[in-house]
BABA-953384 format. One record per atom (N, C-alpha, C): residue number from 1; atom name; x, y, z. Coordinates in nm, 2 decimals, m for minus. Layout:
<recs>
> num atome px py pz
> NUM CA X Y Z
...
</recs>
This chain:
<recs>
> num atome px py pz
> 1 N 10.93 8.92 7.96
> 1 CA 10.79 8.96 8.01
> 1 C 10.73 8.85 8.06
> 2 N 10.67 8.86 8.19
> 2 CA 10.60 8.75 8.24
> 2 C 10.44 8.79 8.23
> 3 N 10.38 8.69 8.16
> 3 CA 10.21 8.71 8.15
> 3 C 10.16 8.69 8.30
> 4 N 10.22 8.60 8.37
> 4 CA 10.16 8.55 8.50
> 4 C 10.27 8.61 8.61
> 5 N 10.21 8.69 8.71
> 5 CA 10.30 8.74 8.81
> 5 C 10.25 8.67 8.94
> 6 N 10.34 8.58 8.99
> 6 CA 10.30 8.52 9.10
> 6 C 10.34 8.60 9.23
> 7 N 10.24 8.64 9.29
> 7 CA 10.27 8.74 9.41
> 7 C 10.23 8.69 9.54
> 8 N 10.31 8.71 9.66
> 8 CA 10.28 8.66 9.78
> 8 C 10.25 8.79 9.86
> 9 N 10.13 8.76 9.93
> 9 CA 10.09 8.87 10.01
> 9 C 10.12 8.83 10.17
> 10 N 10.17 8.91 10.24
> 10 CA 10.20 8.86 10.41
> 10 C 10.14 8.95 10.49
> 11 N 10.03 8.90 10.57
> 11 CA 9.96 8.95 10.66
> 11 C 10.02 8.92 10.79
> 12 N 10.08 9.01 10.89
> 12 CA 10.13 8.99 10.99
> 12 C 10.10 9.08 11.12
> 13 N 10.12 9.01 11.24
> 13 CA 10.10 9.09 11.36
> 13 C 10.24 9.15 11.39
> 14 N 10.27 9.27 11.38
> 14 CA 10.39 9.35 11.39
> 14 C 10.44 9.36 11.53
> 15 N 10.57 9.35 11.54
> 15 CA 10.61 9.38 11.66
> 15 C 10.65 9.52 11.69
> 16 N 10.58 9.60 11.80
> 16 CA 10.58 9.74 11.81
> 16 C 10.72 9.79 11.84
> 17 N 10.77 9.86 11.74
> 17 CA 10.90 9.94 11.73
> 17 C 11.02 9.83 11.75
> 18 N 11.00 9.74 11.69
> 18 CA 11.12 9.63 11.73
> 18 C 11.17 9.57 11.58
> 19 N 11.25 9.65 11.53
> 19 CA 11.30 9.60 11.40
> 19 C 11.34 9.47 11.38
> 20 N 11.42 9.44 11.48
> 20 CA 11.51 9.29 11.47
> 20 C 11.39 9.18 11.47
> 21 N 11.31 9.21 11.57
> 21 CA 11.19 9.11 11.56
> 21 C 11.12 9.08 11.44
> 22 N 11.07 9.20 11.39
> 22 CA 10.99 9.21 11.26
> 22 C 11.07 9.15 11.15
> 23 N 11.19 9.19 11.14
> 23 CA 11.26 9.13 11.03
> 23 C 11.30 8.98 11.04
> 24 N 11.31 8.93 11.17
> 24 CA 11.31 8.79 11.19
> 24 C 11.19 8.72 11.15
> 25 N 11.07 8.80 11.18
> 25 CA 10.94 8.74 11.15
> 25 C 10.91 8.71 11.01
> 26 N 10.95 8.82 10.91
> 26 CA 10.94 8.83 10.79
> 26 C 11.01 8.73 10.72
> 27 N 11.15 8.72 10.78
> 27 CA 11.24 8.61 10.72
> 27 C 11.18 8.47 10.72
> 28 N 11.13 8.44 10.84
> 28 CA 11.07 8.31 10.87
> 28 C 10.96 8.29 10.77
> 29 N 10.87 8.41 10.75
> 29 CA 10.76 8.38 10.68
> 29 C 10.82 8.36 10.52
> 30 N 10.90 8.44 10.47
> 30 CA 10.96 8.42 10.33
> 30 C 11.02 8.28 10.32
> 31 N 11.08 8.24 10.43
> 31 CA 11.17 8.11 10.40
> 31 C 11.05 7.98 10.36
> 32 N 10.93 8.02 10.39
> 32 CA 10.82 7.91 10.37
> 32 C 10.78 7.90 10.23
> 33 N 10.82 8.01 10.15
> 33 CA 10.76 8.03 10.01
> 33 C 10.82 7.94 9.92
> 34 N 10.74 7.89 9.83
> 34 CA 10.82 7.79 9.74
> 34 C 10.91 7.90 9.62
> 35 N 10.98 7.82 9.55
> 35 CA 11.04 7.90 9.44
> 35 C 10.94 7.95 9.33
> 36 N 10.99 8.06 9.25
> 36 CA 10.91 8.10 9.16
> 36 C 10.82 8.21 9.18
> 37 N 10.83 8.28 9.30
> 37 CA 10.77 8.39 9.35
> 37 C 10.82 8.52 9.27
> 38 N 10.73 8.59 9.22
> 38 CA 10.79 8.70 9.14
> 38 C 10.79 8.84 9.23
> 39 N 10.69 8.84 9.32
> 39 CA 10.67 8.97 9.40
> 39 C 10.65 8.93 9.53
> 40 N 10.68 8.98 9.63
> 40 CA 10.65 8.98 9.76
> 40 C 10.60 9.13 9.83
> 41 N 10.48 9.12 9.89
> 41 CA 10.43 9.25 9.94
> 41 C 10.41 9.26 10.09
> 42 N 10.47 9.35 10.15
> 42 CA 10.46 9.35 10.30
> 42 C 10.39 9.48 10.33
> 43 N 10.34 9.49 10.46
> 43 CA 10.26 9.59 10.50
> 43 C 10.34 9.74 10.51
> 44 N 10.27 9.85 10.56
> 44 CA 10.32 9.97 10.59
> 44 C 10.40 9.97 10.70
> 45 N 10.53 10.03 10.71
> 45 CA 10.60 10.05 10.81
> 45 C 10.62 9.91 10.89
> 46 N 10.67 9.79 10.79
> 46 CA 10.67 9.67 10.82
> 46 C 10.77 9.63 10.94
> 47 N 10.87 9.71 10.95
> 47 CA 10.95 9.67 11.05
> 47 C 10.96 9.75 11.19
> 48 N 10.85 9.83 11.20
> 48 CA 10.84 9.89 11.31
> 48 C 10.68 9.91 11.36
> 49 N 10.59 9.89 11.28
> 49 CA 10.47 9.93 11.30
> 49 C 10.45 10.08 11.27
> 50 N 10.31 10.13 11.28
> 50 CA 10.29 10.26 11.23
> 50 C 10.33 10.36 11.34
> 51 N 10.45 10.40 11.36
> 51 CA 10.48 10.49 11.47
> 51 C 10.53 10.62 11.45
> 52 N 10.48 10.71 11.51
> 52 CA 10.55 10.85 11.50
> 52 C 10.67 10.88 11.57
> 53 N 10.74 10.79 11.62
> 53 CA 10.86 10.79 11.71
> 53 C 10.99 10.77 11.58
> 54 N 10.98 10.89 11.50
> 54 CA 11.08 10.86 11.39
> 54 C 11.22 10.89 11.44
> 55 N 11.22 10.98 11.54
> 55 CA 11.37 11.03 11.58
> 55 C 11.44 10.88 11.64
> 56 N 11.37 10.81 11.69
> 56 CA 11.41 10.68 11.74
> 56 C 11.45 10.58 11.64
> 57 N 11.35 10.57 11.56
> 57 CA 11.32 10.44 11.46
> 57 C 11.39 10.45 11.34
> 58 N 11.40 10.59 11.28
> 58 CA 11.44 10.62 11.13
> 58 C 11.58 10.57 11.11
> 59 N 11.57 10.49 10.97
> 59 CA 11.70 10.45 10.93
> 59 C 11.76 10.54 10.82
> 60 N 11.88 10.53 10.80
> 60 CA 11.94 10.60 10.67
> 60 C 11.89 10.53 10.53
> 61 N 11.89 10.59 10.44
> 61 CA 11.85 10.53 10.31
> 61 C 11.89 10.39 10.28
> 62 N 12.02 10.36 10.34
> 62 CA 12.07 10.23 10.30
> 62 C 12.10 10.17 10.42
> 63 N 11.99 10.17 10.52
> 63 CA 11.99 10.12 10.64
> 63 C 11.96 9.97 10.66
> 64 N 11.94 9.93 10.79
> 64 CA 11.93 9.79 10.81
> 64 C 11.83 9.72 10.74
> 65 N 11.71 9.79 10.74
> 65 CA 11.58 9.71 10.67
> 65 C 11.60 9.71 10.52
> 66 N 11.65 9.82 10.46
> 66 CA 11.66 9.82 10.32
> 66 C 11.75 9.73 10.27
> 67 N 11.88 9.69 10.35
> 67 CA 11.98 9.61 10.30
> 67 C 11.92 9.47 10.34
> 68 N 11.84 9.45 10.43
> 68 CA 11.74 9.32 10.44
> 68 C 11.66 9.29 10.33
> 69 N 11.59 9.39 10.26
> 69 CA 11.51 9.37 10.16
> 69 C 11.61 9.33 10.03
> 70 N 11.73 9.40 10.02
> 70 CA 11.82 9.36 9.90
> 70 C 11.86 9.21 9.94
> 71 N 11.90 9.17 10.03
> 71 CA 11.92 9.04 10.06
> 71 C 11.82 8.91 10.02
> 72 N 11.71 8.97 10.09
> 72 CA 11.59 8.87 10.05
> 72 C 11.58 8.85 9.90
> 73 N 11.57 8.96 9.81
> 73 CA 11.54 8.95 9.68
> 73 C 11.67 8.89 9.61
> 74 N 11.79 8.89 9.65
> 74 CA 11.89 8.82 9.58
> 74 C 11.89 8.67 9.62
> 75 N 11.87 8.67 9.75
> 75 CA 11.86 8.51 9.78
> 75 C 11.73 8.44 9.72
> 76 N 11.62 8.51 9.69
> 76 CA 11.51 8.44 9.65
> 76 C 11.48 8.46 9.50
> 77 N 11.58 8.55 9.45
> 77 CA 11.54 8.58 9.30
> 77 C 11.40 8.64 9.29
> 78 N 11.36 8.73 9.36
> 78 CA 11.22 8.80 9.36
> 78 C 11.23 8.93 9.37
> 79 N 11.11 9.00 9.36
> 79 CA 11.10 9.15 9.40
> 79 C 11.03 9.15 9.52
> 80 N 11.05 9.28 9.60
> 80 CA 10.99 9.28 9.72
> 80 C 10.94 9.43 9.75
> 81 N 10.83 9.46 9.83
> 81 CA 10.78 9.60 9.84
> 81 C 10.73 9.61 9.98
> 82 N 10.72 9.71 10.04
> 82 CA 10.69 9.77 10.18
> 82 C 10.73 9.89 10.21
> 83 N 10.68 9.95 10.32
> 83 CA 10.74 10.09 10.35
> 83 C 10.81 10.08 10.48
> 84 N 10.90 10.18 10.51
> 84 CA 11.01 10.19 10.61
> 84 C 11.01 10.33 10.66
> 85 N 11.04 10.35 10.78
> 85 CA 11.07 10.49 10.84
> 85 C 11.21 10.52 10.80
> 86 N 11.23 10.64 10.70
> 86 CA 11.35 10.69 10.68
> 86 C 11.38 10.82 10.70
> 87 N 11.52 10.84 10.73
> 87 CA 11.56 10.99 10.75
> 87 C 11.64 11.01 10.62
> 88 N 11.61 11.12 10.54
> 88 CA 11.68 11.16 10.43
> 88 C 11.69 11.31 10.42
> 89 N 11.80 11.36 10.41
> 89 CA 11.82 11.50 10.40
> 89 C 11.79 11.59 10.51
> 90 N 11.77 11.53 10.64
> 90 CA 11.72 11.60 10.75
> 90 C 11.57 11.59 10.77
> 91 N 11.49 11.51 10.69
> 91 CA 11.35 11.49 10.69
> 91 C 11.34 11.35 10.72
> 92 N 11.22 11.33 10.78
> 92 CA 11.18 11.18 10.79
> 92 C 11.06 11.15 10.68
> 93 N 11.06 11.04 10.63
> 93 CA 10.97 11.00 10.52
> 93 C 10.92 10.85 10.57
> 94 N 10.79 10.83 10.53
> 94 CA 10.73 10.70 10.54
> 94 C 10.75 10.66 10.37
> 95 N 10.86 10.57 10.36
> 95 CA 10.92 10.55 10.23
> 95 C 10.89 10.41 10.20
> 96 N 10.82 10.39 10.08
> 96 CA 10.81 10.25 10.01
> 96 C 10.92 10.23 9.92
> 97 N 10.97 10.10 9.93
> 97 CA 11.08 10.07 9.86
> 97 C 11.03 9.96 9.74
> 98 N 11.06 9.94 9.62
> 98 CA 11.03 9.84 9.55
> 98 C 11.17 9.80 9.51
> 99 N 11.21 9.68 9.53
> 99 CA 11.33 9.63 9.54
> 99 C 11.34 9.51 9.42
> 100 N 11.42 9.52 9.32
> 100 CA 11.42 9.43 9.23
> 100 C 11.52 9.31 9.25
> 101 N 11.50 9.21 9.17
> 101 CA 11.58 9.07 9.21
> 101 C 11.72 9.10 9.20
> 102 N 11.79 9.20 9.15
> 102 CA 11.92 9.22 9.15
> 102 C 11.97 9.32 9.26
> 103 N 11.87 9.36 9.33
> 103 CA 11.91 9.46 9.44
> 103 C 11.90 9.60 9.39
> 104 N 11.85 9.64 9.27
> 104 CA 11.82 9.78 9.23
> 104 C 11.69 9.81 9.29
> 105 N 11.67 9.92 9.31
> 105 CA 11.54 9.98 9.37
> 105 C 11.48 10.11 9.31
> 106 N 11.37 10.11 9.34
> 106 CA 11.27 10.25 9.32
> 106 C 11.20 10.27 9.45
> 107 N 11.18 10.41 9.48
> 107 CA 11.14 10.46 9.60
> 107 C 11.00 10.54 9.58
> 108 N 10.92 10.53 9.66
> 108 CA 10.79 10.63 9.65
> 108 C 10.76 10.67 9.81
> 109 N 10.78 10.82 9.83
> 109 CA 10.73 10.86 9.95
> 109 C 10.60 10.89 9.97
> 110 N 10.52 10.85 10.08
> 110 CA 10.39 10.85 10.10
> 110 C 10.33 11.01 10.09
> 111 N 10.24 11.03 10.00
> 111 CA 10.19 11.16 9.95
> 111 C 10.10 11.20 10.08
> 112 N 10.00 11.13 10.09
> 112 CA 9.88 11.18 10.18
> 112 C 9.92 11.12 10.34
> 113 N 9.99 11.21 10.41
> 113 CA 10.01 11.18 10.54
> 113 C 9.90 11.18 10.62
> 114 N 9.88 11.08 10.72
> 114 CA 9.76 11.08 10.79
> 114 C 9.76 11.17 10.91
> 115 N 9.67 11.29 10.90
> 115 CA 9.66 11.38 10.99
> 115 C 9.60 11.34 11.12
> 116 N 9.49 11.25 11.09
> 116 CA 9.43 11.22 11.23
> 116 C 9.52 11.17 11.34
> 117 N 9.64 11.08 11.28
> 117 CA 9.75 11.05 11.38
> 117 C 9.88 11.13 11.38
> 118 N 9.84 11.27 11.32
> 118 CA 9.95 11.36 11.33
> 118 C 10.08 11.32 11.25
> 119 N 10.05 11.22 11.16
> 119 CA 10.16 11.19 11.07
> 119 C 10.22 11.31 10.99
> 120 N 10.16 11.40 10.95
> 120 CA 10.18 11.53 10.88
> 120 C 10.28 11.60 10.96
> 121 N 10.28 11.60 11.11
> 121 CA 10.38 11.66 11.18
> 121 C 10.52 11.58 11.21
> 122 N 10.53 11.50 11.16
> 122 CA 10.65 11.41 11.16
> 122 C 10.70 11.38 11.03
> 123 N 10.64 11.34 10.93
> 123 CA 10.68 11.30 10.81
> 123 C 10.66 11.39 10.70
> 124 N 10.76 11.42 10.60
> 124 CA 10.74 11.49 10.51
> 124 C 10.66 11.41 10.39
> 125 N 10.57 11.47 10.33
> 125 CA 10.49 11.42 10.23
> 125 C 10.58 11.42 10.10
> 126 N 10.54 11.30 10.00
> 126 CA 10.60 11.28 9.88
> 126 C 10.53 11.38 9.78
> 127 N 10.59 11.39 9.67
> 127 CA 10.54 11.50 9.57
> 127 C 10.50 11.42 9.43
> 128 N 10.59 11.30 9.42
> 128 CA 10.58 11.23 9.30
> 128 C 10.54 11.08 9.30
> 129 N 10.44 11.06 9.21
> 129 CA 10.39 10.90 9.22
> 129 C 10.50 10.81 9.14
> 130 N 10.49 10.69 9.17
> 130 CA 10.57 10.60 9.11
> 130 C 10.50 10.49 9.04
> 131 N 10.54 10.47 8.91
> 131 CA 10.51 10.34 8.82
> 131 C 10.62 10.27 8.79
> 132 N 10.64 10.15 8.85
> 132 CA 10.74 10.06 8.82
> 132 C 10.71 9.96 8.71
> 133 N 10.80 9.94 8.63
> 133 CA 10.80 9.86 8.53
> 133 C 10.89 9.73 8.57
> 134 N 10.82 9.60 8.57
> 134 CA 10.87 9.51 8.63
> 134 C 10.82 9.38 8.54
> 135 N 10.91 9.30 8.48
> 135 CA 10.86 9.17 8.42
> 135 C 10.76 9.20 8.31
> 136 N 10.76 9.31 8.26
> 136 CA 10.66 9.35 8.16
> 136 C 10.51 9.40 8.21
> 137 N 10.51 9.43 8.35
> 137 CA 10.40 9.47 8.41
> 137 C 10.45 9.60 8.46
> 138 N 10.33 9.70 8.45
> 138 CA 10.34 9.85 8.51
> 138 C 10.27 9.84 8.66
> 139 N 10.34 9.85 8.75
> 139 CA 10.29 9.84 8.88
> 139 C 10.29 10.00 8.95
> 140 N 10.17 10.04 9.02
> 140 CA 10.19 10.16 9.10
> 140 C 10.16 10.12 9.23
> 141 N 10.27 10.15 9.32
> 141 CA 10.25 10.11 9.46
> 141 C 10.23 10.23 9.55
> 142 N 10.12 10.23 9.65
> 142 CA 10.10 10.35 9.72
> 142 C 10.08 10.29 9.87
> 143 N 10.08 10.39 9.96
> 143 CA 10.09 10.37 10.10
> 143 C 9.93 10.41 10.17
> 144 N 9.89 10.32 10.23
> 144 CA 9.76 10.34 10.32
> 144 C 9.66 10.45 10.29
> 145 N 9.69 10.58 10.36
> 145 CA 9.58 10.66 10.35
> 145 C 9.57 10.72 10.21
> 146 N 9.65 10.69 10.13
> 146 CA 9.66 10.72 9.97
> 146 C 9.53 10.67 9.91
> 147 N 9.48 10.56 9.99
> 147 CA 9.36 10.49 9.93
> 147 C 9.25 10.58 9.93
> 148 N 9.23 10.67 10.02
> 148 CA 9.11 10.76 10.03
> 148 C 9.11 10.87 9.93
> 149 N 9.21 10.88 9.84
> 149 CA 9.22 10.99 9.73
> 149 C 9.23 10.93 9.58
> 150 N 9.12 10.90 9.53
> 150 CA 9.11 10.83 9.40
> 150 C 9.20 10.90 9.29
> 151 N 9.19 11.03 9.30
> 151 CA 9.27 11.10 9.19
> 151 C 9.41 11.09 9.17
> 152 N 9.47 11.04 9.29
> 152 CA 9.61 11.03 9.31
> 152 C 9.63 10.90 9.25
> 153 N 9.55 10.79 9.26
> 153 CA 9.56 10.67 9.20
> 153 C 9.51 10.66 9.06
> 154 N 9.46 10.76 9.00
> 154 CA 9.40 10.76 8.86
> 154 C 9.49 10.71 8.76
> 155 N 9.44 10.61 8.68
> 155 CA 9.52 10.53 8.59
> 155 C 9.57 10.60 8.47
> 156 N 9.65 10.69 8.45
> 156 CA 9.68 10.75 8.34
> 156 C 9.79 10.69 8.25
> 157 N 9.87 10.60 8.30
> 157 CA 9.98 10.53 8.27
> 157 C 9.94 10.39 8.22
> 158 N 9.82 10.36 8.22
> 158 CA 9.77 10.21 8.20
> 158 C 9.84 10.11 8.27
> 159 N 9.88 10.13 8.41
> 159 CA 9.93 10.05 8.49
> 159 C 9.84 9.91 8.49
> 160 N 9.91 9.80 8.54
> 160 CA 9.85 9.67 8.53
> 160 C 9.80 9.63 8.67
> 161 N 9.86 9.69 8.76
> 161 CA 9.86 9.66 8.92
> 161 C 9.87 9.79 9.00
> 162 N 9.78 9.80 9.10
> 162 CA 9.79 9.88 9.19
> 162 C 9.81 9.82 9.33
> 163 N 9.89 9.87 9.41
> 163 CA 9.92 9.81 9.55
> 163 C 9.91 9.91 9.65
> 164 N 9.86 9.89 9.76
> 164 CA 9.84 9.95 9.88
> 164 C 9.90 9.86 10.00
> 165 N 10.01 9.93 10.06
> 165 CA 10.06 9.86 10.18
> 165 C 10.01 9.95 10.28
> 166 N 9.97 9.89 10.42
> 166 CA 9.88 9.97 10.50
> 166 C 9.90 9.91 10.64
> 167 N 9.87 10.00 10.75
> 167 CA 9.84 9.97 10.88
> 167 C 9.71 10.04 10.89
> 168 N 9.59 9.96 10.86
> 168 CA 9.46 10.04 10.86
> 168 C 9.37 9.97 10.96
> 169 N 9.34 10.05 11.06
> 169 CA 9.27 10.00 11.19
> 169 C 9.13 9.93 11.16
> 170 N 9.09 9.83 11.25
> 170 CA 8.97 9.76 11.24
> 170 C 8.86 9.87 11.25
> 171 N 8.85 9.98 11.32
> 171 CA 8.75 10.05 11.34
> 171 C 8.70 10.12 11.21
> 172 N 8.77 10.12 11.10
> 172 CA 8.74 10.18 10.97
> 172 C 8.79 10.08 10.87
> 173 N 8.75 9.95 10.89
> 173 CA 8.80 9.84 10.80
> 173 C 8.70 9.83 10.69
> 174 N 8.58 9.91 10.71
> 174 CA 8.46 9.88 10.60
> 174 C 8.51 9.98 10.49
> 175 N 8.55 10.09 10.52
> 175 CA 8.63 10.19 10.42
> 175 C 8.73 10.12 10.33
> 176 N 8.81 10.05 10.41
> 176 CA 8.92 9.98 10.34
> 176 C 8.88 9.88 10.24
> 177 N 8.78 9.80 10.28
> 177 CA 8.72 9.68 10.19
> 177 C 8.68 9.76 10.07
> 178 N 8.58 9.85 10.09
> 178 CA 8.50 9.93 9.98
> 178 C 8.59 9.99 9.88
> 179 N 8.70 10.06 9.93
> 179 CA 8.77 10.16 9.86
> 179 C 8.87 10.07 9.78
> 180 N 8.93 9.96 9.83
> 180 CA 9.02 9.88 9.75
> 180 C 8.95 9.83 9.63
> 181 N 8.83 9.78 9.65
> 181 CA 8.75 9.72 9.54
> 181 C 8.71 9.84 9.44
> 182 N 8.69 9.96 9.49
> 182 CA 8.64 10.06 9.40
> 182 C 8.80 10.10 9.32
> 183 N 8.89 10.11 9.37
> 183 CA 9.00 10.15 9.30
> 183 C 9.04 10.05 9.20
> 184 N 9.01 9.93 9.22
> 184 CA 9.03 9.81 9.10
> 184 C 8.92 9.83 8.99
> 185 N 8.81 9.86 9.03
> 185 CA 8.70 9.89 8.93
> 185 C 8.73 10.01 8.85
> 186 N 8.74 10.12 8.91
> 186 CA 8.76 10.25 8.83
> 186 C 8.89 10.25 8.74
> 187 N 9.00 10.19 8.79
> 187 CA 9.12 10.20 8.71
> 187 C 9.15 10.08 8.63
> 188 N 9.06 9.97 8.63
> 188 CA 9.04 9.86 8.54
> 188 C 9.19 9.77 8.55
> 189 N 9.21 9.76 8.69
> 189 CA 9.34 9.70 8.71
> 189 C 9.34 9.62 8.83
> 190 N 9.43 9.51 8.84
> 190 CA 9.45 9.44 8.97
> 190 C 9.46 9.53 9.07
> 191 N 9.41 9.51 9.19
> 191 CA 9.45 9.59 9.31
> 191 C 9.47 9.51 9.43
> 192 N 9.58 9.52 9.50
> 192 CA 9.62 9.45 9.61
> 192 C 9.64 9.55 9.73
> 193 N 9.57 9.51 9.83
> 193 CA 9.58 9.58 9.97
> 193 C 9.64 9.51 10.07
> 194 N 9.76 9.52 10.12
> 194 CA 9.81 9.42 10.23
> 194 C 9.82 9.52 10.37
> 195 N 9.73 9.46 10.46
> 195 CA 9.73 9.51 10.58
> 195 C 9.80 9.43 10.70
> 196 N 9.81 9.50 10.82
> 196 CA 9.87 9.42 10.93
> 196 C 9.76 9.36 11.02
> 197 N 9.77 9.28 11.11
> 197 CA 9.68 9.25 11.20
> 197 C 9.74 9.26 11.34
> 198 N 9.66 9.24 11.46
> 198 CA 9.69 9.26 11.60
> 198 C 9.68 9.39 11.66
> 199 N 9.75 9.41 11.77
> 199 CA 9.74 9.53 11.84
> 199 C 9.87 9.61 11.85
> 200 N 9.87 9.76 11.81
> 200 CA 10.00 9.81 11.82
> 200 C 10.03 9.87 11.96
> 201 N 10.14 9.95 11.97
> 201 CA 10.17 10.02 12.09
> 201 C 10.09 10.11 12.14
> 202 N 9.99 10.16 12.05
> 202 CA 9.89 10.26 12.09
> 202 C 9.78 10.19 12.12
> 203 N 9.76 10.07 12.14
> 203 CA 9.63 10.00 12.16
> 203 C 9.53 10.01 12.05
> 204 N 9.58 10.04 11.92
> 204 CA 9.50 10.04 11.81
> 204 C 9.48 9.88 11.75
> 205 N 9.37 9.85 11.72
> 205 CA 9.35 9.71 11.67
> 205 C 9.35 9.71 11.53
> 206 N 9.40 9.59 11.47
> 206 CA 9.41 9.59 11.33
> 206 C 9.35 9.43 11.28
> 207 N 9.26 9.43 11.21
> 207 CA 9.20 9.30 11.17
> 207 C 9.23 9.24 11.02
> 208 N 9.34 9.29 10.97
> 208 CA 9.38 9.25 10.84
> 208 C 9.30 9.29 10.72
> 209 N 9.22 9.19 10.68
> 209 CA 9.14 9.21 10.55
> 209 C 9.23 9.24 10.45
> 210 N 9.34 9.18 10.45
> 210 CA 9.43 9.18 10.31
> 210 C 9.36 9.14 10.19
> 211 N 9.35 9.20 10.07
> 211 CA 9.27 9.17 9.97
> 211 C 9.35 9.18 9.84
> 212 N 9.28 9.11 9.76
> 212 CA 9.33 9.10 9.58
> 212 C 9.22 9.11 9.50
> 213 N 9.21 9.23 9.42
> 213 CA 9.09 9.21 9.32
> 213 C 9.14 9.24 9.19
> 214 N 9.04 9.17 9.09
> 214 CA 9.09 9.18 8.96
> 214 C 9.02 9.31 8.90
> 215 N 9.04 9.33 8.76
> 215 CA 9.00 9.47 8.70
> 215 C 8.85 9.50 8.71
> 216 N 8.77 9.39 8.75
> 216 CA 8.62 9.41 8.76
> 216 C 8.58 9.41 8.91
> 217 N 8.67 9.42 8.99
> 217 CA 8.66 9.41 9.13
> 217 C 8.62 9.30 9.21
> 218 N 8.64 9.18 9.12
> 218 CA 8.60 9.05 9.19
> 218 C 8.73 9.00 9.27
> 219 N 8.70 8.97 9.40
> 219 CA 8.82 8.91 9.50
> 219 C 8.88 8.79 9.43
> 220 N 8.99 8.77 9.46
> 220 CA 9.09 8.67 9.42
> 220 C 9.12 8.59 9.54
> 221 N 9.11 8.64 9.65
> 221 CA 9.14 8.56 9.78
> 221 C 9.04 8.60 9.88
> 222 N 9.01 8.51 9.99
> 222 CA 8.93 8.57 10.09
> 222 C 8.98 8.67 10.18
> 223 N 8.92 8.79 10.18
> 223 CA 8.97 8.92 10.24
> 223 C 8.91 8.95 10.35
> 224 N 8.86 8.86 10.44
> 224 CA 8.77 8.87 10.55
> 224 C 8.89 8.83 10.68
> 225 N 8.98 8.77 10.66
> 225 CA 9.05 8.71 10.78
> 225 C 9.13 8.80 10.86
> 226 N 9.11 8.79 10.98
> 226 CA 9.20 8.88 11.09
> 226 C 9.32 8.81 11.13
> 227 N 9.34 8.67 11.07
> 227 CA 9.45 8.59 11.11
> 227 C 9.58 8.63 11.04
> 228 N 9.71 8.60 11.09
> 228 CA 9.82 8.62 11.02
> 228 C 9.82 8.51 10.91
> 229 N 9.86 8.56 10.78
> 229 CA 9.87 8.45 10.66
> 229 C 9.97 8.50 10.57
> 230 N 10.00 8.39 10.49
> 230 CA 10.06 8.41 10.37
> 230 C 9.99 8.35 10.25
> 231 N 9.96 8.45 10.14
> 231 CA 9.88 8.40 10.03
> 231 C 9.94 8.42 9.91
> 232 N 9.94 8.32 9.82
> 232 CA 10.01 8.35 9.66
> 232 C 9.88 8.37 9.59
> 233 N 9.90 8.46 9.51
> 233 CA 9.80 8.47 9.38
> 233 C 9.86 8.49 9.27
> 234 N 9.83 8.43 9.14
> 234 CA 9.85 8.43 9.03
> 234 C 9.79 8.56 8.94
> 235 N 9.85 8.65 8.91
> 235 CA 9.80 8.76 8.83
> 235 C 9.82 8.72 8.69
> 236 N 9.73 8.75 8.61
> 236 CA 9.73 8.72 8.46
> 236 C 9.72 8.85 8.37
> 237 N 9.82 8.89 8.33
> 237 CA 9.83 9.02 8.23
> 237 C 9.74 9.03 8.13
> 238 N 9.71 8.92 8.06
> 238 CA 9.63 8.89 7.94
> 238 C 9.48 8.92 7.98
> 239 N 9.44 8.89 8.10
> 239 CA 9.31 8.92 8.15
> 239 C 9.28 9.06 8.16
> 240 N 9.38 9.14 8.22
> 240 CA 9.37 9.29 8.22
> 240 C 9.36 9.35 8.07
> 241 N 9.43 9.29 7.99
> 241 CA 9.43 9.35 7.85
> 241 C 9.32 9.30 7.78
> 242 N 9.25 9.19 7.80
> 242 CA 9.14 9.16 7.73
> 242 C 9.02 9.23 7.79
> 243 N 9.02 9.26 7.93
> 243 CA 8.92 9.34 7.98
> 243 C 8.91 9.48 7.91
> 244 N 9.03 9.53 7.93
> 244 CA 9.04 9.68 7.87
> 244 C 9.00 9.68 7.70
> 245 N 9.05 9.59 7.63
> 245 CA 9.02 9.59 7.49
> 245 C 8.86 9.57 7.48
> 246 N 8.79 9.50 7.56
> 246 CA 8.63 9.47 7.55
> 246 C 8.58 9.61 7.61
> 247 N 8.61 9.65 7.73
> 247 CA 8.54 9.75 7.79
> 247 C 8.63 9.87 7.79
> 248 N 8.62 9.97 7.70
> 248 CA 8.72 10.07 7.70
> 248 C 8.69 10.20 7.78
> 249 N 8.67 10.17 7.90
> 249 CA 8.61 10.27 8.01
> 249 C 8.73 10.38 8.02
> 250 N 8.85 10.33 8.03
> 250 CA 8.97 10.41 8.06
> 250 C 8.99 10.53 7.95
> 251 N 8.94 10.49 7.82
> 251 CA 8.94 10.59 7.72
> 251 C 8.85 10.72 7.73
> 252 N 8.75 10.71 7.81
> 252 CA 8.66 10.80 7.85
> 252 C 8.70 10.88 7.98
> 253 N 8.79 10.87 8.04
> 253 CA 8.84 10.92 8.16
> 253 C 8.86 11.08 8.13
> 254 N 8.84 11.16 8.24
> 254 CA 8.85 11.29 8.22
> 254 C 8.98 11.35 8.23
> 255 N 9.02 11.46 8.14
> 255 CA 9.17 11.50 8.12
> 255 C 9.19 11.61 8.22
> 256 N 9.28 11.59 8.30
> 256 CA 9.32 11.68 8.40
> 256 C 9.45 11.64 8.46
> 257 N 9.54 11.75 8.52
> 257 CA 9.65 11.71 8.59
> 257 C 9.64 11.76 8.73
> 258 N 9.72 11.70 8.81
> 258 CA 9.75 11.74 8.95
> 258 C 9.84 11.83 8.98
> 259 N 9.81 11.95 9.06
> 259 CA 9.90 12.05 9.10
> 259 C 9.90 12.05 9.25
> 260 N 10.04 12.08 9.29
> 260 CA 10.06 12.08 9.43
> 260 C 10.01 12.21 9.48
</recs>
């Protein structure tokens, strides 16, 4: 069990629909990290950008990007997470992988497909949420548009860390800022949101604002930068436990279940 989770968040300008260049980019970024990183968090569709061109870009479940993730974790003795375009059983998914240091993995298929971009017409929505157990931490990883739906993030498992990987455009960045902070506060959890920056192939502009909040919604890094960066933050599980012991807000949550 690790009381401290040293987490690296990487905000990058993605190469549009170019897996080779993106994997090269992130390999170079990760190579600059010191030893002792427990978790690396990458953006949504980090190997392609947020593309609806799934027929061209989709990989098999054990495809190039997934194998790259497995190599990274084994070489660096860390875990890594981010989402990838996957074809599985004849369907396309915006699939988040959480890969452990030994190469074992868990997956989460984005539940809330982004109808404004017609993501719902290309990608099949997931049905089940994922809570990962890693080094004594409970981690709930979600994807981009999921951020707008607080019921889906509702902390019924007493997770310690909520993660959103995203391609969230500049035009609606205020919502990103506010909702990430709200998710941290209402779930009494650390909350990380990793976004991209730059311009994509559809001329949508992204300005980052990758953020890390504690369980009271206090920022742990400067979340206003639109530049590419790598930041390391040390998350302290004891602080979450102390907060919940002192302020028992989660015990007063409404009791209900989600039905499809």
